[in-house]
C-alpha positions as CSV (number, residue, x, y, z in Angstrom):
1,M,8.4,-11.9,-17.9
2,S,12.0,-9.5,-18.1
3,Q,12.8,-7.1,-15.9
4,E,14.3,-4.5,-18.4
5,S,10.1,-3.5,-19.1
6,P,9.9,-0.8,-19.6
7,F,6.4,-0.6,-17.9
8,F,5.2,-1.4,-14.9
9,V,1.8,-2.6,-13.0
10,L,1.3,-1.8,-10.1
11,A,-1.5,-2.5,-7.6
12,Y,-2.2,-1.2,-4.1
13,Y,-5.0,0.2,-2.1
14,H,-4.5,1.9,1.5
15,F,-6.9,2.2,4.4
16,T,-6.5,5.9,5.6
17,A,-8.5,8.9,6.3
18,I,-8.5,11.6,3.7
19,S,-10.2,15.0,4.3
20,D,-10.2,16.1,1.2
21,P,-10.3,13.8,-1.3
22,H,-10.9,16.0,-4.0
23,Q,-8.4,17.7,-3.1
24,E,-6.6,14.1,-3.3
25,V,-8.1,13.2,-7.0
26,L,-6.6,16.8,-8.0
27,A,-3.3,16.1,-6.9
28,H,-3.0,12.9,-8.8
29,K,-4.5,14.1,-11.9
30,N,-1.5,17.1,-12.3
31,F,0.9,14.2,-11.0
32,F,0.2,12.6,-14.1
33,K,0.6,15.4,-16.2
34,E,2.1,14.8,-19.2
35,R,3.6,11.8,-17.2
36,N,3.2,7.9,-19.8
37,I,0.6,6.9,-17.3
38,T,-2.3,5.4,-17.5
39,S,-5.3,4.0,-14.4
40,R,-8.1,3.0,-12.5
41,I,-7.4,4.9,-8.9
42,Y,-10.3,5.3,-6.9
43,I,-9.9,8.0,-3.4
44,S,-12.5,7.6,-0.5
45,E,-12.8,10.0,2.8
46,Q,-11.7,5.5,3.7
47,G,-8.7,6.1,1.9
48,I,-7.1,4.6,-2.0
49,N,-7.8,2.1,-4.6
50,G,-5.7,2.0,-7.9
51,Q,-4.1,0.5,-10.0
52,M,-1.8,1.7,-12.8
53,S,0.3,1.6,-15.6
54,G,3.1,3.9,-16.4
55,A,6.7,3.7,-18.0
56,R,9.0,2.6,-15.7
57,E,10.3,5.5,-14.9
58,D,6.9,7.2,-14.9
59,A,5.8,4.5,-12.2
60,E,9.1,5.0,-10.0
61,A,8.0,8.7,-9.5
62,Y,4.7,7.6,-8.8
63,M,5.5,5.7,-6.1
64,N,8.2,7.7,-4.5
65,W,5.4,10.7,-4.7
66,L,2.8,8.8,-2.5
67,H,5.3,7.4,-0.5
68,A,6.1,11.5,0.3
69,N,2.7,12.0,1.6
70,P,1.9,11.0,5.1
71,L,-0.8,9.8,4.1
72,F,0.7,7.0,1.8
73,E,4.0,5.9,3.4
74,N,3.3,3.0,4.0
75,M,1.2,1.9,1.6
76,P,2.7,-1.9,0.0
77,F,2.7,-2.1,-3.7
78,K,2.7,-4.7,-5.8
79,I,4.4,-4.4,-8.6
80,H,4.6,-6.6,-12.6
81,P,7.4,-4.8,-15.4
82,H,5.2,-5.3,-18.8
83,H,5.8,-5.1,-21.9
84,E,3.2,-2.1,-22.7
85,N,0.2,-0.2,-20.9
86,V,-2.9,-2.3,-19.6
87,F,-5.4,0.5,-19.2
88,P,-7.1,2.0,-22.6
89,R,-7.1,5.9,-20.9
90,Q,-5.8,7.7,-17.2
91,T,-9.1,8.1,-14.5
92,V,-8.9,9.0,-11.1
93,K,-11.9,9.0,-9.5
94,Y,-13.3,9.9,-6.1
95,R,-16.1,6.7,-5.1
96,K,-17.8,7.0,-2.2
97,Q,-16.9,3.3,-1.5
98,L,-14.1,2.1,-2.2
99,V,-15.7,-1.8,-3.0
100,A,-18.5,-1.1,-4.1
101,L,-21.0,-3.1,-1.0
102,D,-23.8,-1.3,0.1
103,E,-23.0,-1.8,3.6
104,E,-21.4,-0.3,6.6
105,V,-18.4,-2.1,7.5
106,D,-16.4,-2.1,11.4
107,M,-12.9,-1.4,9.5
108,D,-11.7,-2.6,13.8
109,L,-13.4,-5.3,12.9
110,I,-11.6,-7.9,10.3
111,G,-8.8,-10.8,9.2
112,E,-5.6,-11.6,10.6
113,H,-3.2,-11.2,8.1
114,V,-2.2,-14.3,6.6
115,S,1.1,-13.3,5.3
116,P,2.2,-15.8,1.6
117,E,4.4,-18.6,2.7
118,R,2.0,-18.9,6.1
119,W,-0.8,-18.9,3.5
120,K,1.1,-22.1,1.5
121,E,2.0,-23.9,5.2
122,L,-2.3,-23.5,6.2
123,L,-2.7,-24.9,2.2
124,E,-1.2,-27.2,3.1
125,D,-2.0,-28.3,6.4
126,E,-4.5,-31.4,6.6
127,Q,-6.8,-29.6,8.4
128,K,-6.4,-26.7,6.8
129,P,-9.4,-24.1,7.5
130,L,-13.0,-23.8,5.0
131,L,-10.8,-22.1,1.9
132,L,-12.8,-19.5,-0.1
133,D,-12.3,-17.6,-2.7
134,V,-14.6,-14.3,-2.4
135,R,-14.1,-13.2,-6.3
136,N,-16.8,-12.4,-8.8
137,E,-17.9,-16.0,-11.0
138,Y,-15.5,-14.6,-13.9
139,E,-13.3,-14.2,-12.4
140,W,-13.3,-17.6,-11.0
141,K,-13.7,-19.4,-12.9
142,V,-10.1,-19.2,-14.7
143,G,-8.3,-19.2,-11.9
144,R,-8.3,-20.8,-7.6
145,F,-6.4,-22.3,-5.5
146,E,-7.0,-26.6,-5.2
147,G,-10.5,-26.7,-3.0
148,A,-11.8,-23.3,-3.2
149,E,-14.7,-23.3,-2.0
150,C,-16.6,-21.0,-5.1
151,P,-19.5,-18.5,-4.1
152,P,-21.9,-17.8,-7.2
153,C,-22.2,-14.2,-6.6
154,D,-21.9,-11.7,-9.6
155,T,-21.3,-8.6,-8.1
156,F,-20.1,-7.7,-4.9
157,R,-23.0,-6.1,-3.1
158,E,-24.0,-10.4,-3.1
159,F,-21.5,-11.4,-1.1
160,K,-23.6,-9.8,2.5
161,E,-26.1,-12.2,1.5
162,Y,-23.8,-15.5,0.5
163,A,-22.6,-14.6,4.3
164,E,-25.4,-15.1,5.9
165,N,-26.5,-17.8,4.5
166,L,-22.2,-19.7,5.2
167,K,-23.0,-19.4,9.2
168,E,-26.2,-21.7,9.2
169,Q,-24.0,-24.0,6.7
170,V,-21.3,-24.3,9.3
171,D,-21.3,-23.4,12.8
172,P,-18.8,-19.7,12.6
173,Q,-17.3,-20.5,16.2
174,K,-15.6,-23.8,15.2
175,T,-15.4,-23.3,10.9
176,P,-12.1,-21.2,11.0
177,V,-11.7,-19.6,6.9
178,M,-8.9,-18.5,4.9
179,M,-10.2,-16.1,2.2
180,Y,-8.2,-14.6,-0.3
181,C,-9.1,-12.3,-3.7
182,T,-6.6,-10.4,-6.4
183,G,-5.1,-7.3,-4.6
184,G,-6.4,-8.0,-0.8
185,I,-8.9,-5.2,-0.7
186,R,-12.0,-7.2,-0.6
187,C,-10.9,-9.9,1.8
188,E,-10.6,-6.6,3.7
189,L,-14.2,-5.5,4.0
190,Y,-15.9,-9.3,3.6
191,S,-14.2,-10.5,6.8
192,S,-16.0,-7.3,8.9
193,L,-18.7,-8.7,7.8
194,L,-18.0,-12.6,8.4
195,K,-16.7,-11.3,11.6
196,K,-20.0,-9.5,12.2
197,E,-21.9,-12.9,11.1
198,G,-19.9,-14.1,14.8
199,F,-17.4,-15.8,12.8
200,K,-14.3,-16.1,14.9
201,D,-11.3,-17.3,12.8
202,V,-11.3,-15.7,9.6
203,Y,-7.6,-15.3,7.9
204,Q,-6.8,-12.8,4.8
205,L,-4.3,-14.0,2.4
206,D,-2.5,-10.6,2.7
207,G,-2.1,-8.7,-0.6
208,G,-4.1,-11.7,-1.9
209,V,-3.6,-13.9,-5.3
210,I,-0.6,-11.3,-6.9
211,N,1.2,-11.0,-4.0
212,Y,1.7,-14.6,-3.2
213,G,2.5,-14.5,-6.5
214,L,5.2,-12.7,-6.3
215,K,6.3,-14.2,-3.2
216,Q,5.7,-18.1,-3.1
217,G,5.3,-18.6,-6.8
218,S,2.0,-20.9,-7.9
219,D,1.8,-23.5,-5.1
220,H,-1.4,-24.9,-4.7
221,W,-2.7,-22.2,-8.1
222,L,-5.0,-23.4,-10.8
223,G,-4.6,-22.1,-14.0
224,K,-4.4,-17.6,-14.4
225,L,-5.9,-14.5,-12.2
226,F,-8.6,-12.7,-13.5
227,V,-7.0,-8.7,-13.9
228,F,-9.3,-6.0,-14.6
229,D,-7.3,-3.9,-16.9
230,D,-6.4,-5.4,-20.7
231,R,-4.6,-8.7,-20.1
232,L,-8.2,-9.9,-19.2
233,T,-6.0,-13.1,-17.1
234,V,-2.2,-13.4,-16.0
235,P,0.2,-15.6,-15.0
236,I,0.7,-15.4,-10.8
237,S,4.2,-16.1,-11.2
238,D,6.9,-18.2,-14.2
239,Q,5.6,-21.5,-12.9
240,P,3.5,-23.7,-15.2
241,T,0.0,-23.9,-14.0
242,P,-2.6,-26.4,-15.7
243,V,-6.0,-25.0,-17.6
244,I,-9.2,-24.9,-16.0
245,G,-11.3,-22.7,-17.7
246,Q,-14.0,-24.3,-20.3
247,C,-14.6,-22.8,-23.1
248,H,-19.0,-21.0,-22.9
249,H,-19.6,-22.9,-26.3
250,C,-17.6,-26.4,-26.5
251,Q,-16.6,-26.7,-22.4
252,T,-12.3,-27.2,-24.8
253,A,-9.4,-25.9,-21.6
254,I,-9.7,-22.2,-22.7
255,E,-8.1,-19.3,-20.8
256,S,-9.5,-16.5,-23.2
257,Y,-12.0,-13.7,-22.0
258,Y,-14.1,-11.7,-24.9
259,N,-16.7,-9.7,-24.8
260,C,-20.4,-10.8,-26.4
261,A,-20.1,-8.8,-29.5
262,N,-23.6,-7.8,-29.0
263,M,-23.0,-4.8,-27.8
264,D,-25.7,-4.3,-25.9
265,C,-24.9,-8.1,-24.3
266,N,-21.4,-7.5,-23.5
267,H,-21.2,-10.9,-21.6
268,L,-17.5,-11.8,-20.4
269,Y,-17.3,-15.0,-21.3
270,L,-14.7,-18.1,-22.6
271,C,-14.6,-18.5,-25.6
272,C,-12.3,-21.2,-27.8
273,Q,-11.4,-19.9,-31.2
274,T,-13.7,-22.8,-32.9
275,C,-16.8,-21.6,-31.5
276,L,-15.2,-18.1,-31.5
277,K,-16.0,-17.5,-35.3
278,E,-19.3,-20.0,-35.3
279,F,-21.0,-17.8,-33.0
280,A,-19.6,-14.7,-35.1
281,G,-18.1,-13.7,-31.2
282,C,-20.7,-14.0,-29.5
283,C,-22.4,-15.4,-25.9
284,C,-25.4,-17.1,-28.4
285,T,-26.9,-17.5,-30.8
286,A,-29.9,-14.4,-29.6
287,C,-27.1,-12.4,-29.8
288,Q,-26.4,-12.7,-33.1
289,E,-29.3,-11.9,-34.5
290,A,-28.7,-8.3,-31.9
291,P,-29.4,-4.5,-34.1
292,R,-26.4,-3.7,-33.1
293,V,-22.9,-6.8,-32.6
294,R,-19.9,-5.4,-33.5
295,P,-17.3,-7.8,-36.6
296,Y,-16.4,-10.1,-34.4
297,H,-13.3,-10.8,-36.6
298,Q,-12.3,-6.9,-34.3
299,Q,-12.7,-9.5,-30.8
300,D,-9.1,-9.6,-29.5
301,T,-7.9,-11.1,-26.1
302,H,-6.6,-8.1,-25.1
303,K,-8.5,-4.8,-25.3
304,P,-11.8,-5.9,-25.4
305,F,-14.5,-3.8,-26.0
306,R,-14.8,-0.5,-27.1
307,K,-17.4,1.8,-28.2
308,W,-20.0,1.3,-30.6
309,Y,-18.9,4.2,-32.6
310,H,-15.1,3.2,-33.1
311,Y,-16.7,0.4,-35.5
312,F,-18.1,2.7,-38.3
313,K,-16.1,6.4,-37.5
314,D,-15.4,6.1,-40.8
315,Q,-18.4,5.5,-42.6
316,P,-21.2,7.5,-42.7
317,K,-23.7,7.4,-40.0
318,E,-26.8,6.6,-41.3
319,S,-24.8,2.9,-42.2
320,H,-25.4,2.3,-38.8
321,S,-27.9,4.3,-37.1
């Protein structure tokens, strides 16, 4: 994407003690007034976990504003230029947990941060550590590092059980682990869980896959990166990578995600255009017969799902009740 793109997409997080997170939420909302910004930002007593997009000048003003705050003055931003905003709305919320683990985490007991350059060196070492992708299954299905072990987890909360099981399969004292996620924040918490389970040497990719792509390109990376915004999947750099995603129905190589057209299912799945048409945008035949099914032709790999009433807002209520 050209550096002249009119929008920036920012990914960032920072663990720091915030005495009044509700006030920080309000300050954000006030700053965003009259600015061309969309976001998904969570703030808690433990810090901030943010993704936002905005017109270039507004995004730059936001970064300067946060860096002027002593709480966030050293917080790094990962920046991608883009042609439009990537979130459907502006969301800034208080959240008790920045990452939903339901587990007390000792932030003094985390893995060693490894730069993208050092990470690449470790990947190329014949005696490289166990490589662990700590993202959800739907994320690694479309893209991952070569040789990564991918835990079959559908939610963040399932990693705790995986960590407990892993120590039964390998010697935690003798098995070094490299772990990575999208932007780095999950590794901060998951590495602590591994340490708690007795793993001695735990390395986490600093800034996650996003930072690796910005600094090292696509070396040793396969497919695309799943992101939690309207883009859904993005290349991590300008370098081409092989397609590893497969259509949910026919296993054709594909990188396009859709939400099942059955509004009461909404399953996120990879699908080719042929099967999208054949199954009317649904993930299975049963969903095709469901009572609340979106018109499949309104499915889009970008901006994937909308509230039910949007599809019928110009029709009388009795026609879709």
